[in-house]
MARNU-108011 format. One record per residue (C-alpha): x, y, z; residue number from 1. Coordinates in steps of 0.02 Angstrom, whole numbers. Example, Ala and Ser with C-alpha at 12.3 -4.5 7.8 and 13.67 -1.06 7.14 Angstrom:
# residues 2
615_-225_390_1;
684_-53_357_2;
***
This chain:
# residues 433
3_-5_-9_1;
47_163_-49_2;
83_301_86_3;
-21_421_77_4;
72_614_32_5;
16_759_106_6;
-27_886_-14_7;
107_1046_-8_8;
11_1195_73_9;
-50_1335_-30_10;
-96_1511_14_11;
-277_1529_66_12;
-384_1612_-80_13;
-424_1791_-104_14;
-600_1740_-105_15;
-660_1587_18_16;
-720_1428_-76_17;
-910_1431_-6_18;
-920_1619_-64_19;
-891_1565_-244_20;
-996_1426_-225_21;
-1143_1537_-163_22;
-1104_1654_-322_23;
-1098_1515_-442_24;
-1271_1455_-347_25;
-1335_1624_-371_26;
-1301_1635_-564_27;
-1384_1463_-587_28;
-1534_1523_-497_29;
-1552_1700_-618_30;
-1525_1595_-777_31;
-1702_1624_-855_32;
-1660_1810_-841_33;
-1485_1785_-947_34;
-1575_1684_-1065_35;
-1724_1806_-1091_36;
-1608_1942_-1094_37;
-1499_1842_-1225_38;
-1645_1772_-1310_39;
-1721_1939_-1349_40;
-1612_1978_-1513_41;
-1654_1975_-1694_42;
-1537_1838_-1741_43;
-1446_1700_-1636_44;
-1278_1789_-1667_45;
-1318_1942_-1576_46;
-1388_1829_-1447_47;
-1254_1732_-1417_48;
-1148_1875_-1413_49;
-1238_1938_-1259_50;
-1189_1792_-1179_51;
-1012_1806_-1228_52;
-994_1962_-1145_53;
-1048_1880_-965_54;
-937_1731_-1016_55;
-772_1813_-1045_56;
-807_1937_-893_57;
-884_1816_-766_58;
-1006_1970_-725_59;
-1181_1957_-754_60;
-1297_2105_-751_61;
-1472_2016_-697_62;
-1575_2136_-585_63;
-1536_2276_-459_64;
-1331_2221_-437_65;
-1225_2131_-542_66;
-1158_1942_-492_67;
-969_1977_-520_68;
-879_1817_-523_69;
-741_1895_-609_70;
-612_1934_-470_71;
-648_1754_-400_72;
-617_1654_-557_73;
-471_1771_-593_74;
-385_1714_-421_75;
-433_1525_-432_76;
-395_1504_-624_77;
-210_1605_-600_78;
-154_1504_-436_79;
-213_1357_-548_80;
-94_1410_-673_81;
50_1476_-573_82;
59_1345_-434_83;
-10_1165_-554_84;
17_1243_-744_85;
-139_1178_-779_86;
-279_1270_-879_87;
-451_1214_-827_88;
-562_1347_-919_89;
-446_1365_-1090_90;
-396_1226_-1218_91;
-215_1225_-1313_92;
-210_1258_-1486_93;
-81_1144_-1567_94;
-44_1230_-1723_95;
5_1402_-1635_96;
76_1307_-1487_97;
3_1418_-1357_98;
-128_1416_-1246_99;
-306_1486_-1299_100;
-352_1667_-1256_101;
-527_1647_-1232_102;
-604_1501_-1117_103;
-665_1345_-1221_104;
-844_1375_-1185_105;
-823_1552_-1254_106;
-716_1467_-1408_107;
-869_1328_-1438_108;
-982_1495_-1439_109;
-886_1570_-1573_110;
-897_1416_-1669_111;
-1083_1425_-1673_112;
-1082_1609_-1730_113;
-986_1558_-1874_114;
-1102_1417_-1917_115;
-1273_1470_-1855_116;
-1239_1636_-1815_117;
-1383_1718_-1946_118;
-1525_1587_-1881_119;
-1660_1653_-1769_120;
-1614_1626_-1572_121;
-1639_1466_-1509_122;
-1678_1440_-1311_123;
-1610_1254_-1311_124;
-1438_1326_-1399_125;
-1416_1468_-1273_126;
-1475_1363_-1121_127;
-1373_1210_-1156_128;
-1201_1356_-1192_129;
-1244_1432_-1016_130;
-1241_1265_-945_131;
-1073_1217_-1017_132;
-1005_1389_-959_133;
-1056_1346_-777_134;
-995_1174_-803_135;
-831_1225_-825_136;
-833_1355_-682_137;
-864_1204_-579_138;
-730_1103_-639_139;
-614_1246_-594_140;
-668_1247_-435_141;
-633_1047_-402_142;
-449_1091_-417_143;
-445_1213_-275_144;
-547_1111_-162_145;
-388_1068_-65_146;
-347_1262_-35_147;
-428_1270_136_148;
-385_1092_204_149;
-581_1037_185_150;
-577_934_-6_151;
-701_824_44_152;
-827_956_106_153;
-802_1058_-34_154;
-833_941_-155_155;
-992_895_-74_156;
-1029_1081_-112_157;
-995_1068_-305_158;
-1076_896_-306_159;
-1240_1003_-253_160;
-1198_1143_-389_161;
-1182_1010_-510_162;
-1353_937_-479_163;
-1440_1106_-475_164;
-1355_1141_-640_165;
-1414_977_-736_166;
-1584_974_-644_167;
-1762_1016_-699_168;
-1715_1225_-723_169;
-1577_1179_-851_170;
-1563_1137_-1026_171;
-1579_978_-993_172;
-1378_919_-1062_173;
-1288_806_-931_174;
-1114_842_-925_175;
-1045_709_-792_176;
-1122_635_-636_177;
-1003_696_-480_178;
-859_830_-454_179;
-739_672_-485_180;
-789_689_-663_181;
-783_869_-682_182;
-592_873_-633_183;
-576_740_-757_184;
-647_861_-865_185;
-534_1011_-799_186;
-378_919_-835_187;
-412_819_-981_188;
-318_912_-1123_189;
-147_953_-1175_190;
-22_1038_-1046_191;
141_1104_-1102_192;
202_1076_-914_193;
153_922_-810_194;
192_929_-649_195;
26_985_-616_196;
-35_807_-629_197;
77_744_-507_198;
25_873_-389_199;
-148_833_-423_200;
-134_653_-394_201;
-48_694_-219_202;
-195_782_-173_203;
-324_653_-236_204;
-250_510_-122_205;
-285_641_50_206;
-489_591_9_207;
-599_497_75_208;
-631_306_20_209;
-780_357_-90_210;
-698_508_-179_211;
-542_403_-222_212;
-653_257_-281_213;
-752_361_-405_214;
-595_450_-460_215;
-500_283_-486_216;
-657_187_-592_217;
-676_355_-676_218;
-490_377_-738_219;
-488_182_-765_220;
-597_203_-937_221;
-551_382_-969_222;
-362_312_-972_223;
-410_169_-1038_224;
-462_261_-1209_225;
-350_394_-1211_226;
-184_262_-1198_227;
-265_142_-1320_228;
-286_292_-1445_229;
-118_330_-1393_230;
-47_127_-1431_231;
-131_125_-1596_232;
-136_301_-1672_233;
22_409_-1599_234;
142_272_-1554_235;
103_143_-1687_236;
103_-3_-1570_237;
245_10_-1490_238;
208_-8_-1312_239;
381_38_-1249_240;
368_204_-1329_241;
195_251_-1242_242;
261_197_-1072_243;
420_325_-1088_244;
323_454_-1161_245;
183_466_-1030_246;
271_485_-871_247;
106_600_-824_248;
-33_489_-860_249;
33_303_-810_250;
48_358_-623_251;
-137_401_-634_252;
-181_241_-750_253;
-85_164_-601_254;
-176_238_-463_255;
-340_197_-548_256;
-293_11_-588_257;
-245_11_-397_258;
-388_64_-329_259;
-519_-37_-437_260;
-435_-184_-386_261;
-439_-123_-186_262;
-623_-110_-210_263;
-660_-275_-305_264;
-561_-361_-147_265;
-675_-246_-35_266;
-836_-308_-111_267;
-797_-486_-167_268;
-760_-508_24_269;
-923_-415_76_270;
-998_-550_-36_271;
-1081_-398_-126_272;
-1141_-428_-315_273;
-1252_-338_-438_274;
-1229_-165_-516_275;
-1110_-102_-399_276;
-973_-246_-400_277;
-1019_-248_-579_278;
-956_-42_-623_279;
-801_-87_-541_280;
-754_-250_-648_281;
-801_-148_-801_282;
-690_-12_-748_283;
-556_-126_-698_284;
-552_-217_-863_285;
-545_-44_-943_286;
-409_6_-854_287;
-303_-143_-910_288;
-342_-132_-1093_289;
-194_-16_-1137_290;
-73_-117_-1048_291;
-119_-277_-950_292;
62_-320_-927_293;
102_-164_-837_294;
8_-227_-695_295;
49_-419_-715_296;
225_-426_-767_297;
390_-341_-717_298;
431_-164_-642_299;
468_-48_-806_300;
557_133_-765_301;
416_226_-784_302;
321_163_-650_303;
462_156_-528_304;
403_294_-415_305;
237_192_-381_306;
313_23_-360_307;
231_-10_-202_308;
64_30_-293_309;
97_-56_-438_310;
152_-218_-340_311;
8_-215_-232_312;
-128_-195_-396_313;
-27_-358_-469_314;
-51_-449_-315_315;
-227_-425_-310_316;
-257_-470_-488_317;
-142_-620_-511_318;
-221_-684_-351_319;
-415_-664_-433_320;
-364_-702_-602_321;
-448_-851_-635_322;
-617_-774_-579_323;
-591_-608_-654_324;
-553_-689_-838_325;
-729_-760_-792_326;
-804_-599_-741_327;
-730_-480_-899_328;
-775_-593_-1031_329;
-965_-516_-1039_330;
-882_-359_-1073_331;
-806_-421_-1243_332;
-848_-273_-1378_333;
-986_-338_-1502_334;
-1074_-265_-1643_335;
-1241_-246_-1563_336;
-1211_-149_-1409_337;
-1108_8_-1363_338;
-951_-43_-1283_339;
-818_99_-1193_340;
-689_-41_-1231_341;
-721_-2_-1428_342;
-705_203_-1396_343;
-531_264_-1422_344;
-491_454_-1423_345;
-358_591_-1377_346;
-436_688_-1234_347;
-606_649_-1114_348;
-648_850_-1147_349;
-635_821_-1342_350;
-772_703_-1325_351;
-882_806_-1221_352;
-838_976_-1326_353;
-901_880_-1457_354;
-1057_807_-1382_355;
-1084_989_-1328_356;
-1051_1066_-1510_357;
-1176_935_-1595_358;
-1307_962_-1457_359;
-1293_1160_-1491_360;
-1291_1122_-1697_361;
-1457_1014_-1672_362;
-1552_1144_-1545_363;
-1568_982_-1419_364;
-1478_904_-1273_365;
-1409_703_-1291_366;
-1480_608_-1176_367;
-1311_539_-1100_368;
-1168_610_-1038_369;
-973_600_-1040_370;
-986_482_-874_371;
-1130_369_-975_372;
-992_351_-1102_373;
-873_262_-997_374;
-987_116_-958_375;
-1122_-6_-1029_376;
-1233_1_-880_377;
-1374_23_-869_378;
-1400_-107_-982_379;
-1536_-29_-1080_380;
-1567_-34_-1262_381;
-1620_125_-1279_382;
-1472_205_-1197_383;
-1349_115_-1266_384;
-1425_146_-1440_385;
-1416_348_-1380_386;
-1220_287_-1326_387;
-1185_226_-1495_388;
-1267_348_-1584_389;
-1170_485_-1505_390;
-1004_379_-1518_391;
-1024_370_-1706_392;
-1084_560_-1716_393;
-928_613_-1634_394;
-829_501_-1751_395;
-900_560_-1896_396;
-844_758_-1836_397;
-675_687_-1799_398;
-652_610_-1965_399;
-720_766_-2032_400;
-569_879_-1950_401;
-434_756_-1934_402;
-270_804_-1854_403;
-104_770_-1890_404;
-22_617_-1798_405;
153_544_-1859_406;
133_637_-2001_407;
-33_574_-2060_408;
-204_638_-2049_409;
-302_543_-1914_410;
-473_559_-1827_411;
-449_596_-1630_412;
-611_513_-1568_413;
-648_333_-1633_414;
-781_201_-1597_415;
-733_35_-1661_416;
-785_-125_-1614_417;
-681_-215_-1717_418;
-516_-128_-1635_419;
-590_-151_-1456_420;
-623_-348_-1481_421;
-428_-355_-1535_422;
-390_-253_-1390_423;
-495_-347_-1267_424;
-408_-520_-1330_425;
-232_-447_-1304_426;
-285_-390_-1139_427;
-355_-561_-1098_428;
-192_-657_-1171_429;
-71_-529_-1072_430;
-198_-551_-916_431;
-161_-733_-907_432;
19_-770_-962_433;
***
């Protein structure tokens, strides 16, 4: 078992965490007024530009006094950039080799202006975009939850705000299920400096067991898909290159696989069966698919600092290998239902971004979230059909806008059951060696 590392202390925020949460809560409450003002425009472009002003300044002039989040967001975003090198709100421009000036939500707004700007204002489009912006503010908050020494308590506040944001008073678009999903979205894109990922992992280790397990299970799925994509596209199936090049990702994958393995043991020893245990088995398999030998084989340089954790995960996996082999089999990808193991992508945030862009262009929310794409549960044919339709839609966009990888143009989101079955088969062979 790894010894928990106490995160290095940081200076207290200029605006207390609970105060920022209260401000975001107030903006959530006045969404109808914000949308009414924006929608009272001649064209969708004019309506979106009204929203853009508030999204850029984080100041919303509704009623007698403005709700000004500007100073708080500047402080929280500034310390996240300065201390951790992480850009929760802004994406990286791979062509210009720099962080974009506008936030991700504002970038998406600009795209919709270019594509649909001359149409009449569409209420659902405006509502989804406003919720997307607010979701990113909550995602930023998850990275500052440790500043005042009460991370679990602070993340409870974010959970409550996310529930409210995605509740009946919103656009109907779901983004993810919890604060752990928000933190994943905030960090799942390219960063020039990667030390912040190690610092965040140190902090996550100090959380209570429920939140640690949630983080582990989601990262099994996210890292599984991310590294499967890297293995196929970026590294041309060169496992050594992938291990050597992903010094930030492999510690998170190790944490995730170890956490899922420990939860599997806990539930097995408690005699627990059913949905909760099934989710853990599926996540554990997903975490193993990029590189099963990393967790059942010999140590290797990238994970030397985490060898205690890796070797404990290995001990669990080998002790339960026979039973796990049988329990993994139902998750072999098929052509008849959605499988997260058939889903490959470069970054989780791009999956969510593509989902939101499509929802904005269609003027209707998708009934599945990023969290839904990480699992086959619930085993509902209608939900599975929506997952499959979304994955294929995102792959279609990615094919229309490929990126240069190894000198070739490639889509960065792929749904392919055939390649998923290959990954499953390779995982089983390595797992049983």
